[in-house]
N, C-alpha and C positions, 0 to 999 in steps of 0.2 A: 405745613411741614410734616405733620404726623401722617396725613393721608398719602403724601408724596413718598415718604420713607417706607410706608407699608407697601405701596405699589412697587417700589424698587426692590424691596426684599422678596415680594411675591414673584416678580419677574426673574430675579436671580434664582429663586427656588425652582421655578418651572424650567429654567434653562439648565440647571444642574440635573434635575430629574430627567429631562430629555436626553442629555448626554449620557447619563447612566443607563437609560433604556436602550439607546442606540449602541452603546458599548456592549451591553449584555447580549443583545440580539446578534451583534457581529461575532462575538465569541461563540455563541450557540451555532451560528451558521458555519463557522470555521470548523468546529468540532464535528458537525454533521458531514461536512465536506471531507475531512480526514477519515472518518469512519467509512464513507462511500469509497474512498480510494483504497482503504484496507480491504474492504469486501471485494472490490473488483480485482485487486492483486491476488487475493486468496483464490478467487475463482480461476484466474489465469494460471496460478501455480498448480491447482488441481488438474486442470486440463493438460498442463505441461507434463505432470507426472503420468497421467493415463496415456498420453501420447508416447512417452518413453517406454511404458510397459508394453504397449502394442508393438513398438519397434523392437523391443527386446525379444518378444515372442517371435517376431518375424526373423530376427537374427538367429534365434535358436533353430528355427525351421530351415533356414538356408545355410547355416553354419558359417555365417559371415561375422565380421567384427563390427560392433556398434561403437560409434565414437560420439563424443559430445564436444562441441567447439564453444567455448565460453566467449563472452563479449570482448574479453581482452586478447583473444586469439589462442589461448592455451587449449590443447586437445587432450581429452581423456578417453581411454578405451575401457569398455566394461566387459569383464570376464564372467561375472556372475550377477545374479539379481540383487544381492546385498549391496554391491558397489553401486548399482543403479539407484537403488532406494536411498542410500546414503548421500549420493551426489544430488539427487532430486530434492531431498530434504534440505541440504545445505544451501543450494541455489534458491529454493523457494523461500526459506527463512530470510535470506539476504534481500530477496526481491520484495517480500511483504514489508520488511522494515524500511525499504527505500534505499538501501545501500547500493544496489545496482539497478539500472534502468530497464534491462531486458533479461529474459530468462536464458537466452543462449541461441 
């Protein structure tokens, strides 16, 4: 009885230890995955900003109007560089946080 009870306790101990290890590893992998998503979205938002700056410079050279069409269909026109930077920051922050799925 004593040997059987010890074996059962040892089996339960190793089972619990295995579950704790698997749970810890799963949480670690999930955090790494979330960090990768944030890094990718940050890179995309930086590219979005520089693309907007290039288009703004082209707008200034051609004296045209630069517009931004959001994913919900709303349209914004940029008259100066400050409006462009503010809109890019606003959209990028929402994109990095995951509130919107696309930059525009």
